C-alpha positions as CSV (number, residue, x, y, z in Angstrom):
1,M,-21.4,-14.2,1.4
2,I,-22.7,-15.6,4.7
3,L,-19.7,-17.9,5.2
4,I,-17.0,-15.5,4.0
5,V,-18.4,-12.1,5.3
6,G,-21.2,-12.9,7.8
7,T,-19.5,-15.5,10.0
8,P,-16.3,-13.4,10.7
9,L,-18.5,-10.4,11.3
10,V,-20.7,-12.1,13.8
11,L,-17.7,-13.7,15.6
12,G,-15.9,-10.3,15.7
13,L,-19.0,-8.7,17.3
14,R,-19.2,-11.6,19.8
15,Y,-15.6,-11.4,20.8
16,S,-15.8,-7.6,21.1
17,L,-18.4,-8.1,23.8
18,H,-16.2,-10.5,25.8
19,R,-12.9,-10.4,27.6
20,V,-10.9,-13.0,25.7
21,F,-7.2,-13.5,25.2
22,L,-5.2,-14.9,22.3
23,Y,-4.0,-18.2,23.9
24,D,-7.0,-18.7,26.1
25,F,-10.1,-18.6,23.9
26,T,-11.9,-21.2,26.1
27,N,-12.0,-18.7,29.0
28,Q,-14.3,-15.9,27.9
29,T,-16.1,-13.4,30.1
30,F,-19.0,-11.4,28.9
31,V,-18.4,-7.7,29.5
32,G,-21.0,-6.1,27.3
33,L,-20.0,-2.6,26.0
34,Q,-17.1,-2.2,28.5
35,N,-14.5,-2.8,25.8
36,Y,-16.0,-0.1,23.6
37,A,-16.2,2.3,26.5
38,A,-12.5,1.5,27.4
39,A,-11.5,2.0,23.8
40,F,-13.0,5.4,23.3
41,Q,-11.5,6.5,26.6
42,D,-8.0,5.3,25.6
43,P,-5.8,8.2,24.4
44,L,-3.9,5.7,22.2
45,F,-7.1,4.7,20.4
46,I,-8.1,8.3,19.9
47,N,-4.6,9.0,18.5
48,A,-4.9,6.0,16.1
49,L,-8.3,7.2,15.0
50,K,-7.0,10.7,14.4
51,I,-4.0,9.3,12.4
52,T,-6.3,7.1,10.4
53,G,-8.5,10.1,9.5
54,I,-5.5,12.2,8.4
55,F,-4.1,9.2,6.4
56,T,-7.5,8.5,4.7
57,V,-8.2,12.1,3.8
58,G,-4.7,12.7,2.5
59,C,-4.8,9.5,0.3
60,V,-8.2,10.4,-1.1
61,L,-7.3,14.0,-2.0
62,I,-4.1,13.1,-3.7
63,S,-5.5,10.1,-5.5
64,V,-8.6,11.9,-6.8
65,T,-6.6,15.0,-7.9
66,F,-3.9,13.2,-9.7
67,G,-6.3,10.6,-11.1
68,I,-8.4,13.3,-12.7
69,L,-5.4,15.2,-14.1
70,I,-3.7,12.1,-15.5
71,A,-6.9,10.8,-17.0
72,F,-7.6,14.2,-18.5
73,L,-4.1,14.3,-20.1
74,L,-4.4,10.7,-21.4
75,N,-7.7,11.5,-23.0
76,A,-6.3,14.4,-25.0
77,R,-6.3,13.9,-28.7
78,Q,-2.6,14.9,-29.0
79,V,-1.4,12.0,-26.8
80,K,0.6,9.3,-28.7
81,L,1.2,5.8,-27.5
82,R,-1.8,6.0,-25.2
83,P,-1.9,2.2,-24.5
84,M,1.8,2.3,-23.4
85,W,1.2,5.2,-21.0
86,M,-1.9,3.6,-19.6
87,A,0.0,0.3,-19.0
88,L,2.7,2.2,-17.2
89,F,0.3,4.1,-15.0
90,L,-1.4,0.8,-14.0
91,I,1.8,-0.9,-12.7
92,P,1.3,0.4,-9.1
93,F,-2.2,-1.0,-9.0
94,V,-1.2,-4.6,-9.9
95,M,1.8,-4.5,-7.5
96,T,1.0,-6.0,-4.0
97,P,1.1,-3.3,-1.2
98,V,3.8,-5.1,0.7
99,V,6.1,-5.2,-2.4
100,G,5.3,-1.6,-3.1
101,G,6.0,-0.6,0.5
102,I,9.3,-2.3,0.6
103,A,10.3,-0.9,-2.8
104,W,9.5,2.7,-1.6
105,R,11.2,2.2,1.7
106,F,14.5,1.1,0.3
107,F,14.6,3.0,-3.1
108,I,12.6,6.1,-2.6
109,W,12.6,7.2,1.0
110,Q,16.0,5.8,2.1
111,Q,18.1,8.5,3.7
112,E,21.4,8.1,1.9
113,F,20.6,6.6,-1.5
114,G,16.9,7.2,-1.9
115,V,15.6,8.9,-5.0
116,V,13.9,11.7,-3.0
117,N,17.0,12.7,-1.1
118,Q,19.1,12.3,-4.3
119,I,16.9,14.9,-6.0
120,A,16.8,17.1,-3.0
121,G,20.6,17.0,-2.7
122,F,20.9,18.1,-6.4
123,F,19.1,21.3,-5.4
124,G,21.2,21.7,-2.2
125,A,18.5,20.6,0.2
126,G,19.0,18.4,3.3
127,A,18.5,14.7,3.5
128,P,15.9,13.9,6.2
129,Y,15.1,10.5,7.5
130,W,11.6,10.4,6.0
131,L,10.4,7.2,7.6
132,L,12.3,7.6,10.9
133,D,11.1,11.2,11.7
134,R,7.8,11.6,13.4
135,E,7.3,14.9,11.5
136,T,7.6,13.3,8.0
137,A,6.7,9.6,8.4
138,L,2.9,10.0,8.1
139,L,3.3,12.2,5.0
140,A,5.6,9.6,3.4
141,T,3.1,6.8,4.0
142,I,0.3,8.9,2.6
143,I,2.3,9.7,-0.6
144,T,3.3,6.0,-1.0
145,N,-0.2,4.6,-0.5
146,S,-1.6,7.3,-2.9
147,W,0.8,6.0,-5.5
148,H,-0.8,2.6,-5.1
149,L,-4.4,4.0,-5.3
150,I,-4.1,6.5,-8.2
151,P,-4.3,3.9,-11.0
152,L,-7.8,3.0,-9.8
153,A,-8.9,6.6,-10.0
154,I,-7.3,6.9,-13.5
155,L,-9.2,3.9,-14.8
156,V,-12.6,5.2,-13.6
157,F,-12.1,8.8,-14.7
158,Y,-10.6,7.8,-18.1
159,A,-13.6,5.6,-18.8
160,A,-15.9,8.5,-17.8
161,L,-14.0,11.0,-19.9
162,T,-14.4,8.9,-23.1
163,T,-18.2,9.2,-22.8
164,I,-18.1,13.0,-22.9
165,P,-19.3,14.1,-26.4
166,D,-16.7,15.9,-28.5
167,E,-19.3,18.6,-29.2
168,L,-18.9,19.9,-25.6
169,H,-15.1,20.2,-26.0
170,E,-15.5,21.8,-29.4
171,A,-18.0,24.3,-28.0
172,G,-15.6,25.1,-25.2
173,R,-12.7,25.7,-27.7
174,V,-15.0,27.9,-29.8
175,D,-15.8,30.0,-26.7
176,G,-12.1,30.4,-26.0
177,A,-11.7,27.9,-23.2
178,G,-8.2,26.6,-22.6
179,P,-7.3,23.2,-21.2
180,L,-7.6,24.3,-17.5
181,Q,-10.9,26.1,-18.1
182,A,-12.3,23.0,-20.0
183,L,-11.2,20.8,-17.1
184,W,-12.9,23.1,-14.5
185,Y,-16.1,24.1,-16.3
186,I,-16.8,21.0,-18.5
187,V,-15.1,17.9,-17.2
188,L,-15.4,18.3,-13.4
189,P,-19.2,18.9,-13.4
190,I,-19.7,15.8,-15.5
191,L,-17.3,13.7,-13.3
192,R,-19.1,14.6,-10.1
193,P,-20.9,11.3,-9.6
194,H,-17.7,9.4,-10.6
195,I,-15.7,11.4,-8.1
196,L,-18.2,10.3,-5.4
197,F,-18.0,6.7,-6.5
198,V,-14.2,6.7,-6.6
199,S,-13.9,8.5,-3.3
200,I,-15.9,5.9,-1.4
201,I,-13.8,3.1,-2.8
202,L,-10.6,5.0,-1.9
203,I,-11.9,5.8,1.6
204,T,-12.7,2.2,2.4
205,S,-9.3,1.1,1.0
206,A,-7.2,3.8,2.8
207,F,-9.2,3.5,6.1
208,R,-8.4,-0.2,6.5
209,E,-4.8,-0.1,5.1
210,F,-2.4,-2.3,6.9
211,D,0.1,-3.9,4.5
212,M,1.6,-0.8,3.0
213,I,2.1,1.0,6.3
214,W,3.5,-2.1,8.0
215,A,6.0,-2.6,5.2
216,L,7.1,1.1,5.4
217,T,7.2,1.9,9.1
218,G,5.5,-0.8,11.1
219,G,3.4,1.9,12.8
220,G,6.4,3.9,13.9
221,P,8.4,5.9,14.7
222,G,6.7,6.1,18.0
223,R,3.0,5.9,17.1
224,S,3.1,8.5,14.4
225,T,1.8,6.1,11.7
226,S,-0.1,3.7,14.0
227,V,-3.5,3.6,12.2
228,L,-6.4,1.7,13.6
229,S,-5.6,-1.5,11.7
230,I,-2.1,-1.6,13.1
231,F,-3.3,-0.6,16.6
232,A,-5.8,-3.5,16.5
233,Y,-3.1,-5.9,15.4
234,N,-0.8,-4.8,18.2
235,R,-3.5,-5.2,20.8
236,G,-4.5,-8.6,19.5
237,I,-1.0,-10.1,18.9
238,A,1.5,-8.2,21.0
239,N,-0.9,-7.7,24.0
240,Q,-2.9,-10.9,23.2
241,D,-6.1,-9.0,24.0
242,M,-8.4,-10.3,21.3
243,G,-11.5,-8.8,22.9
244,M,-10.1,-5.3,22.6
245,A,-8.7,-6.1,19.1
246,N,-12.1,-7.1,17.9
247,T,-13.6,-4.1,19.5
248,I,-11.3,-1.8,17.5
249,A,-11.9,-3.8,14.3
250,F,-15.7,-3.7,14.8
251,S,-15.6,0.0,15.5
252,M,-13.8,0.5,12.2
253,F,-16.6,-1.4,10.5
254,I,-19.3,0.8,12.1
255,I,-17.4,4.0,11.1
256,M,-17.0,2.8,7.5
257,A,-20.7,1.7,7.4
258,V,-21.8,5.2,8.4
259,V,-19.4,6.9,5.9
260,A,-20.6,4.5,3.1
261,W,-24.2,5.3,3.9
262,I,-23.6,9.0,3.7
263,Y,-21.7,8.6,0.4
264,I,-24.3,6.4,-1.1
265,T,-27.0,8.9,-0.2
266,L,-25.0,11.7,-1.9
267,Y,-24.3,9.5,-4.9
268,R,-28.0,8.7,-5.4
269,S,-28.9,12.4,-5.0
270,T,-26.2,13.3,-7.6
271,M,-27.5,10.7,-10.1
272,K,-31.0,12.0,-9.7
273,D,-29.9,15.6,-10.3
274,K,-28.0,14.4,-13.4
275,A,-31.0,12.5,-14.7
């Protein structure tokens, strides 16, 4: 842990406090917190932070919602061939983000032959350039990354649903509760700690996502999908400003540490209430 996590973390903090460039690491000038001040005064950094927040929240909401619904349906007694369905739903999770991004870019979102526009054309709708339009590119990346994250939510929620006693479902059916009422009044209250657990995992994954977005849009068009990870990469590689790139990366670490602390506090509180 010290070698793999601690050393890069310490070096990242050190470089974030210096003015250092990619091809001139021997020439480092200590600047203190100037890089952080410059970053939070940079409109491009603020824009990347905003886009990252929207992307993260969108991915978490979609992944948790569909994860619960699919797990609830898979757990139903009427479902046949449950192992086969589970295996199919897990395919996106075992696929690397780059491969998934390329597949969605050329087969799902492609303007002329993509599945989405083919279905839209069947109903007489237009065929927008999903990944080339500033208005739709971010939504497309959120949906694609959610497709990659939903299987993780399904695994956790399905495992949790199998621990719910059948007596609770039987009592709900006796009281006249339908499937949606059982989901709302029986399943969701029991899944509350699991929702918090899955949410923090999904937040940390979506907040630092790079591969999927890079394969889909490369951060474009314009800067409409330029999240913090891509913004840091461009600053460090394209602009060769490794000091600012490490400042952005360490700022991401601080933000996620605060969010994780809040979620862990909520999770512990929820577990105490459950106990």
